[in-house]
C-alpha positions as CSV (number, residue, x, y, z in Angstrom):
1,M,41.1,-43.5,-3.2
2,T,41.4,-43.8,-7.1
3,F,44.4,-45.1,-8.1
4,S,43.4,-43.6,-12.1
5,S,43.7,-39.9,-10.3
6,R,44.8,-40.5,-6.8
7,L,46.6,-42.6,-4.9
8,L,45.3,-42.3,-1.6
9,L,48.3,-43.1,1.4
10,A,45.8,-45.0,3.7
11,A,47.0,-44.1,7.4
12,A,44.8,-44.6,9.5
13,S,44.5,-45.5,13.1
14,L,42.1,-45.7,15.7
15,L,41.1,-46.0,18.9
16,C,39.1,-49.6,19.7
17,A,37.9,-51.9,22.3
18,A,37.0,-55.1,23.6
19,Q,33.4,-54.7,24.8
20,T,31.3,-53.6,22.0
21,A,28.3,-51.3,21.9
22,T,26.7,-52.5,18.2
23,A,23.9,-53.6,16.5
24,I,26.2,-55.3,14.5
25,P,25.2,-59.5,15.1
26,H,28.6,-61.8,16.3
27,P,29.2,-64.6,13.5
28,S,28.5,-67.9,15.0
29,N,31.0,-69.9,12.6
30,N,33.8,-68.3,10.4
31,L,33.8,-64.6,10.7
32,A,34.6,-63.9,6.9
33,R,32.5,-66.4,6.1
34,A,29.5,-65.0,7.8
35,L,30.1,-61.7,6.8
36,V,31.0,-61.9,3.3
37,K,28.0,-64.3,2.7
38,R,25.4,-61.4,3.4
39,H,27.3,-58.8,1.2
40,E,28.8,-58.7,-2.0
41,V,31.8,-58.2,-1.0
42,T,34.6,-60.6,-1.7
43,F,38.2,-61.7,-0.5
44,E,40.8,-61.7,-3.4
45,D,44.6,-63.1,-2.5
46,C,43.6,-63.3,1.1
47,G,44.2,-67.0,2.0
48,G,41.4,-69.1,2.7
49,E,38.6,-68.9,5.4
50,D,40.9,-70.0,8.3
51,D,44.1,-67.9,6.7
52,K,45.8,-65.3,9.4
53,K,45.4,-62.5,6.5
54,Q,41.5,-63.0,6.2
55,K,41.0,-63.7,9.8
56,K,42.6,-60.0,10.2
57,A,40.6,-58.5,7.3
58,A,37.5,-59.7,8.2
59,Q,38.1,-58.2,11.9
60,A,39.0,-55.4,11.1
61,W,35.8,-54.8,9.1
62,K,33.7,-56.0,11.9
63,E,35.0,-53.6,14.2
64,A,35.2,-50.9,11.9
65,A,31.0,-51.0,11.4
66,N,31.4,-51.5,15.6
67,L,33.0,-48.4,15.9
68,A,30.5,-46.4,13.3
69,S,27.5,-47.8,15.3
70,T,28.9,-46.5,18.5
71,T,28.6,-42.6,17.2
72,I,25.2,-43.6,16.7
73,I,23.8,-45.2,19.8
74,G,26.6,-44.5,22.2
75,K,26.4,-41.7,24.8
76,L,28.7,-40.9,27.5
77,D,27.7,-41.0,31.0
78,D,26.4,-38.0,31.5
79,E,24.2,-39.2,28.2
80,T,26.3,-36.6,26.1
81,E,26.0,-37.7,22.4
82,F,28.7,-38.0,20.0
83,K,28.0,-34.8,18.6
84,D,28.1,-32.6,21.1
85,T,31.6,-34.0,22.4
86,N,35.3,-32.9,21.7
87,A,35.8,-36.4,19.8
88,F,33.6,-34.6,17.5
89,K,34.1,-31.0,17.8
90,H,38.0,-31.7,17.3
91,Y,37.7,-32.6,13.5
92,F,33.9,-31.2,12.4
93,E,31.4,-28.4,13.0
94,A,27.9,-28.7,14.3
95,D,26.3,-27.9,11.0
96,D,28.7,-31.4,9.7
97,G,26.0,-33.8,11.9
98,D,23.6,-34.9,9.3
99,T,26.7,-35.8,7.0
100,T,28.5,-37.4,9.5
101,R,25.5,-39.3,10.8
102,K,24.5,-40.6,7.3
103,M,28.3,-41.9,7.0
104,Y,28.7,-44.0,9.8
105,S,25.4,-45.2,9.3
106,G,26.0,-46.0,5.9
107,I,29.2,-47.9,6.8
108,Q,27.2,-49.7,9.9
109,A,24.1,-50.6,8.0
110,G,25.9,-51.8,4.8
111,S,28.1,-53.9,6.9
112,S,25.4,-55.8,9.5
113,G,24.2,-58.7,7.1
114,D,20.2,-57.1,7.7
115,S,18.6,-59.1,5.0
116,G,16.0,-56.2,5.0
117,N,18.1,-53.7,4.8
118,A,18.1,-52.2,1.0
119,F,21.9,-50.6,1.9
120,Q,23.8,-53.3,1.2
121,L,28.1,-52.5,0.1
122,K,29.8,-54.1,-2.9
123,F,33.1,-54.1,-3.1
124,I,36.5,-56.1,-3.2
125,I,39.1,-56.4,0.0
126,T,42.4,-57.9,-1.4
127,C,45.3,-59.0,0.6
128,K,47.7,-58.5,-2.5
129,K,50.4,-56.8,-2.4
130,T,51.4,-54.4,-5.9
131,D,53.8,-51.7,-5.8
132,D,51.4,-48.8,-4.8
133,C,51.6,-50.4,-1.8
134,K,55.0,-48.9,-1.0
135,D,54.9,-48.0,2.5
136,S,50.9,-47.5,2.7
137,L,48.6,-49.7,5.0
138,A,46.1,-49.7,2.8
139,L,44.7,-48.0,-0.7
140,T,41.4,-47.8,-2.0
141,D,40.7,-47.8,-5.7
142,A,37.2,-46.5,-5.2
143,K,35.7,-45.9,-8.7
144,P,31.7,-46.0,-8.9
145,N,31.1,-49.6,-9.4
146,K,30.4,-50.7,-13.0
147,D,29.7,-54.0,-14.5
148,D,33.1,-54.6,-15.4
149,F,34.6,-52.8,-12.2
150,T,34.0,-53.8,-8.4
151,A,35.9,-50.9,-6.2
152,K,38.1,-52.3,-3.7
153,I,40.1,-52.4,-0.7
154,R,43.6,-52.9,-0.9
155,L,45.1,-54.1,2.7
156,C,48.8,-54.2,1.9
157,P,51.8,-55.9,3.6
158,K,52.4,-53.3,6.2
159,F,48.9,-53.8,7.1
160,F,49.7,-57.2,8.7
161,D,52.8,-56.5,10.2
162,E,52.9,-57.4,13.5
163,N,55.4,-54.7,14.5
164,E,53.2,-52.2,12.6
165,E,52.0,-49.8,16.2
166,R,48.8,-48.8,13.8
167,T,47.5,-51.7,12.6
168,K,49.1,-54.7,15.2
169,N,45.8,-54.4,17.3
170,H,42.3,-54.7,17.4
171,L,39.7,-53.5,19.5
172,T,39.6,-56.5,21.7
173,S,43.6,-56.7,22.3
174,K,43.2,-54.7,25.2
175,E,40.5,-54.3,28.1
176,L,38.9,-51.9,28.7
177,I,39.4,-51.4,32.6
178,R,38.4,-47.9,34.0
179,D,41.0,-46.2,36.1
180,P,43.9,-49.7,35.3
181,K,46.8,-50.0,37.9
182,R,49.9,-49.9,36.4
183,R,50.2,-53.6,35.1
184,D,46.7,-53.8,33.7
185,N,46.4,-54.6,29.9
186,S,43.8,-51.7,29.8
187,W,42.6,-49.0,26.7
188,C,42.4,-46.5,29.5
189,Q,45.7,-46.0,30.6
190,P,45.7,-42.5,31.3
191,N,48.2,-39.5,29.5
192,Q,47.9,-41.9,26.1
193,P,49.2,-40.2,22.6
194,F,46.5,-41.1,20.1
195,K,48.8,-43.5,18.6
196,F,48.2,-45.8,21.3
197,F,44.5,-45.9,20.5
198,E,44.8,-47.1,16.7
199,T,43.8,-50.4,15.5
200,A,43.2,-52.1,12.6
201,S,39.9,-51.4,12.4
202,H,40.7,-47.5,12.3
203,T,42.4,-48.0,9.1
204,F,39.6,-49.8,7.5
205,L,37.1,-47.4,8.4
206,H,39.2,-44.7,6.8
207,E,39.1,-46.8,3.6
208,M,36.0,-47.0,3.4
209,T,34.8,-43.6,3.5
210,H,36.7,-43.4,0.1
211,L,34.2,-46.2,-1.4
212,N,31.9,-43.9,-3.7
213,Q,29.3,-46.2,-2.8
214,L,29.3,-44.5,1.0
215,G,30.1,-41.1,-0.4
216,V,26.9,-40.9,-2.2
217,E,24.9,-42.2,0.8
218,A,26.2,-39.4,3.1
219,G,25.3,-37.2,0.4
220,L,28.8,-36.0,-0.6
221,F,29.6,-34.2,-3.9
222,P,31.2,-36.0,-6.9
223,D,35.6,-35.1,-6.9
224,N,34.8,-34.1,-10.6
225,K,38.3,-35.3,-11.5
226,G,36.8,-37.0,-14.4
227,D,34.6,-39.6,-16.0
228,D,35.4,-41.8,-12.4
229,D,34.1,-39.2,-10.2
230,T,33.6,-40.8,-6.9
231,H,31.7,-39.0,-4.4
232,G,34.0,-40.8,-1.3
233,T,36.6,-38.9,0.7
234,E,40.0,-37.6,-0.2
235,D,43.3,-37.1,2.3
236,I,43.9,-33.7,2.9
237,Y,47.6,-34.1,3.2
238,Q,47.7,-36.1,0.0
239,I,46.1,-32.9,-1.7
240,D,48.2,-30.1,0.7
241,P,51.4,-32.2,1.7
242,S,53.2,-29.1,2.4
243,G,50.7,-27.8,5.1
244,Y,49.1,-31.1,6.3
245,D,51.4,-33.9,7.8
246,P,50.9,-37.6,6.2
247,G,52.9,-39.0,9.2
248,S,50.2,-38.0,11.3
249,P,46.6,-37.7,9.7
250,E,44.7,-37.9,13.0
251,K,47.0,-34.2,13.5
252,S,45.8,-33.4,10.0
253,G,42.3,-33.3,10.7
254,R,42.6,-31.7,13.6
255,K,44.2,-29.0,11.3
256,L,42.0,-29.0,9.0
257,K,38.4,-28.3,10.9
258,D,40.8,-25.5,12.3
259,N,41.7,-23.7,9.1
260,W,38.2,-23.9,8.4
261,V,37.1,-21.8,11.8
262,K,40.4,-19.3,10.8
263,Y,38.6,-18.9,7.5
264,N,35.4,-18.6,8.5
265,D,36.3,-15.8,11.0
266,D,38.6,-14.0,8.7
267,N,38.1,-15.0,4.7
268,K,41.3,-13.4,4.9
269,N,43.0,-16.8,5.6
270,K,43.8,-19.4,3.0
271,K,40.6,-21.6,2.2
272,P,41.2,-24.8,2.9
273,E,41.7,-27.2,-0.2
274,L,39.2,-29.9,0.9
275,Q,35.9,-29.4,3.2
276,R,35.9,-31.0,6.5
277,I,33.3,-33.9,5.3
278,E,35.5,-34.8,2.5
279,N,38.4,-35.9,4.6
280,A,38.6,-39.8,5.4
281,E,41.1,-39.4,8.4
282,S,38.1,-37.2,9.9
283,Y,36.0,-39.9,10.4
284,A,38.0,-42.3,11.3
285,A,39.7,-40.1,14.5
286,A,36.6,-39.3,15.3
287,A,35.1,-42.2,15.4
288,T,38.5,-43.6,17.2
289,E,38.1,-40.9,20.1
290,F,35.0,-41.2,20.9
291,Y,34.9,-44.9,21.4
292,F,37.5,-44.4,24.3
293,Q,35.6,-41.3,25.4
294,K,32.8,-43.4,25.6
295,H,34.4,-46.9,27.2
296,C,37.5,-44.6,29.4
297,K,35.4,-41.8,30.5
298,W,37.2,-39.3,29.3
299,D,37.0,-35.4,28.2
300,E,39.3,-36.5,25.1
301,I,42.1,-37.9,24.0
302,M,45.4,-36.0,23.3
303,E,46.8,-35.5,20.2
């Protein structure tokens, strides 16, 4: 999100789970230190390495990379890949496959800390409250990096609120028990709405897609909003609040895809103001859905 041209409300929530299918290494010591020392990423105003805020931020980042990795290497029990599942089809069309793969690969590779990987992310994670936070979970100042500027993901007080349904959980907060009993603490409880699966990592992945670096890596066009054009994603519910619900970003992502289908079927319909691949929540929601489709053996997740 760019503060100069648009403050993007970061409502994000994703489905996550305890067991990981990922190429992300498991740091042996302090998670934040192990992640940061191999990236051009720093924490600001999040306390020390043992502070609850920094620990939560670091875990959200690690698990966001896990969600992204699962879309790349994960398959359902019947060997169905991400691009052929309802998790993908709820938000994207078949010809979006190359771009989505590049975006998720950039998130995974840029977060892995692999010294042999030429692509390394550079951004700041800040926990400092500003007036811009208001009711947002997070905000991203995603202008392109320059000598005197580094992109910044701001995690607002609401992100750390233990009562905030959308970010209070991590993937590890519940188990992945298929066909759970009533009292099992499992992500796989049947007939749950999308919000049941939202996690801090969902929000963090949403924010990462706003970064110019990742937009460039995915091949997105710049937003053409001035000197600080960014290739990062935007939020359809910010661009067209009358047509999309800011309170349900995942529903807005599905509606955006459906509106493109209607427009392409009949050009008399209104042309959506954002491409599917330019909408941040589409990536976050699709990755969350696939993660739980895979681990819980489901066909889809309800809105």
